[in-house]
C-alpha positions as CSV (number, residue, x, y, z in Angstrom):
1,X,217.9,254.6,-89.7
2,X,216.9,255.7,-86.2
3,X,218.5,258.6,-84.3
4,X,219.9,256.0,-81.8
5,X,221.8,254.4,-84.7
6,X,223.3,257.8,-85.7
7,X,224.3,258.3,-82.1
8,X,226.0,254.9,-81.9
9,X,227.9,255.8,-85.1
10,X,229.0,259.0,-83.5
11,X,230.2,257.1,-80.4
12,X,232.3,254.9,-82.7
13,X,233.7,258.0,-84.5
14,X,234.7,259.7,-81.3
15,X,236.3,256.5,-80.0
16,X,238.4,256.2,-83.2
17,X,239.4,259.9,-82.9
18,X,240.5,259.3,-79.3
19,X,242.5,256.3,-80.4
20,X,244.3,258.3,-83.0
21,X,245.0,261.2,-80.6
22,X,246.3,258.8,-77.9
23,X,248.6,257.1,-80.5
24,X,250.0,260.6,-81.4
25,X,250.6,261.4,-77.8
26,X,252.3,258.1,-77.1
27,X,254.6,258.7,-80.1
28,X,255.5,262.1,-78.7
29,X,253.8,264.0,-81.5
30,X,251.6,266.0,-79.2
31,X,249.9,269.4,-79.7
32,X,248.9,271.3,-76.6
33,X,245.2,270.8,-77.1
34,X,245.1,267.0,-77.8
35,X,244.7,265.8,-74.2
36,X,241.9,268.3,-73.7
37,X,240.3,267.1,-77.0
38,X,240.4,263.5,-75.6
39,X,238.6,264.6,-72.5
40,X,236.0,266.5,-74.5
41,X,235.4,263.5,-76.7
42,X,235.0,261.2,-73.7
43,X,232.5,263.6,-72.2
44,X,230.5,263.7,-75.4
45,X,230.6,259.9,-75.5
46,X,229.1,259.8,-72.0
47,X,226.4,262.2,-72.9
48,X,225.5,260.2,-76.0
49,X,225.4,257.0,-74.0
50,X,223.1,258.6,-71.4
51,X,220.7,259.8,-74.2
52,X,220.7,256.3,-75.8
53,X,219.9,254.7,-72.4
54,X,217.2,257.2,-71.5
55,X,215.6,256.6,-74.9
56,X,215.5,252.9,-74.2
57,X,213.8,253.5,-70.8
58,X,216.7,253.0,-68.5
């Protein structure tokens, strides 16, 4: 498996994590750091996407 495949798996994991955090927020079961965690995950997802694109020559 190539590193890009691992990175794509990490994108999926972060996306699932954000979905779960968003669901908790919508249900009113919120911790003070969950919105910040969603932002951090989204930022990491953007960085991963940039690395994948650069590795493919874009």
